[in-house]
C-alpha positions in Angstrom: 21.3 -18.2 19.0 24.6 -19.7 20.1 26.2 -20.3 23.6 29.2 -21.1 24.9 28.9 -20.5 28.5 29.3 -23.7 30.3 25.9 -23.4 32.4 23.7 -23.0 29.1 26.1 -26.2 27.3 25.0 -28.0 30.9 21.6 -27.6 30.3 21.7 -29.9 27.2 19.8 -27.6 25.0 16.8 -27.2 27.8 17.8 -23.3 28.2 16.7 -23.0 24.4 13.2 -24.7 24.8 12.0 -22.7 27.6 11.1 -19.5 28.8 10.5 -17.7 25.1 8.2 -15.2 24.7 7.7 -12.9 21.7 6.4 -9.5 21.7 5.0 -7.2 19.0 5.0 -3.6 18.5 6.7 -3.0 21.7 3.9 -4.5 23.8 5.6 -6.9 26.3 3.0 -7.8 28.8 1.4 -11.0 28.7 -1.2 -11.5 26.9 -3.7 -14.4 28.5 -5.6 -15.4 25.0 -3.5 -15.7 21.5 -6.0 -13.6 20.1 -4.8 -10.2 22.3 -1.6 -10.4 21.0 2.1 -11.6 21.7 3.7 -15.0 21.0 4.4 -17.8 23.8 6.4 -20.7 21.8 6.0 -23.8 23.1 8.0 -26.7 21.2 6.6 -30.0 20.4 8.1 -33.4 18.8 7.4 -34.0 14.8 5.0 -36.7 16.2 3.1 -34.5 18.8 4.4 -35.0 21.8 4.9 -31.7 24.2 8.3 -31.4 25.0 9.5 -30.2 28.7 11.6 -27.3 29.9 14.1 -29.7 31.3 14.1 -32.0 28.4 18.3 -32.9 27.9 19.4 -33.7 24.1 21.6 -35.8 22.8 24.4 -34.5 20.6 23.3 -33.9 16.9 20.6 -31.6 15.5 17.0 -31.9 16.7 14.0 -30.4 15.1 10.7 -29.3 16.9 7.5 -27.9 15.9 6.5 -24.6 17.7 3.0 -23.7 18.8 1.9 -21.2 21.2 1.8 -22.4 24.6 -1.8 -20.9 25.5 -3.2 -23.5 23.0 -1.4 -26.2 24.0 -5.2 -27.8 25.4 -6.5 -27.7 21.5 -7.1 -30.8 20.1 -5.3 -29.7 16.9 -2.4 -27.9 17.9 -1.6 -24.8 15.2 1.9 -25.1 14.1 3.5 -21.8 13.7 7.0 -22.6 13.1 10.3 -24.6 13.5 13.3 -24.7 16.1 16.7 -26.8 15.4 18.8 -27.0 18.2 22.7 -28.1 17.6 24.1 -30.3 20.3 28.0 -30.1 20.0 29.2 -33.8 21.2 32.5 -31.7 22.5 30.7 -29.3 24.5 32.1 -26.3 23.4 29.2 -24.5 21.7 25.1 -25.4 21.1 23.3 -23.7 18.6 19.5 -23.1 18.1 17.8 -21.3 15.4 13.7 -20.6 14.7 11.5 -19.5 12.3 8.0 -18.4 12.8 5.1 -18.0 10.4 4.1 -14.5 11.1 1.3 -14.8 8.5 -0.3 -17.5 10.4 0.2 -15.5 13.6 -1.2 -12.7 12.2 -4.5 -14.2 10.9 -4.8 -15.8 14.1 -4.7 -12.8 16.0 -6.9 -10.8 13.5 -4.5 -8.3 12.2 -2.4 -8.9 8.9 1.4 -9.5 9.3 2.2 -6.0 8.2 1.0 -4.7 11.6 3.5 -6.7 13.2 5.9 -3.8 12.8 8.4 -4.3 15.9 9.6 -7.7 17.1 10.8 -8.3 20.4 12.1 -11.9 21.9 13.4 -12.9 25.1 14.9 -16.2 26.1 14.5 -16.0 29.5 17.4 -18.5 30.3 19.8 -16.2 28.7 19.2 -12.6 29.5 16.9 -9.6 28.4 14.9 -9.0 25.3 15.9 -8.3 22.1 14.9 -6.8 18.8 14.6 -9.2 16.5 12.9 -7.4 13.2 11.4 -4.0 12.8 11.8 -0.7 12.1 14.1 1.1 13.5 14.9 5.1 14.0 18.5 5.0 13.9 18.8 4.4 10.5 16.5 7.4 9.4 18.1 9.4 12.4 21.9 8.8 10.8 20.6 10.0 7.3 18.7 13.1 8.9 22.1 13.8 10.1 24.0 13.5 7.3 22.2 15.4 5.0 21.7 18.3 7.6 25.5 18.3 8.0 25.8 18.5 4.1 23.5 21.4 4.0 25.1 23.6 6.7 28.6 23.1 4.9 26.8 23.8 1.7 24.9 26.8 2.8 28.4 28.3 5.2 30.2 28.1 1.7 27.7 29.7 -0.3 27.4 32.5 2.5 31.0 33.3 1.9 30.9 33.1 -1.7 33.5 30.2 -1.9 32.6 27.6 -4.7 30.0 24.9 -3.8 
């Protein structure tokens, strides 16, 4: 994700670090316990300190570890991924990318990674939900329509006695 909006650039990376939700299979309702589903990323530094949502970062690339916000009280926070935030010193475009260990998330939630069919994310300070992974019915619909139109044309030509 990248931003060029002055409001987000003025957060110096803080907007990337807070108010994030990951929902699975279209269920966007908040879950109080990790085992109930979904994922609420919370960043910690590589030396284990919790990152405040109002953190302002210096220009450069910063790497954070991702745990689930519901597990912050656990003595041993399980790490589920990493986030890299790039702060542009020229204030033209800040960027963020993250990777999650879906296998570890699924195991902790008592399911398999294949059961996490659709993955949606909401970066609350940037806007509404986006689908970041999953099976779409759009491709299937497109192929079905193409096949239907082709079959219809072939049927019409055959009915008129023309060449197929």
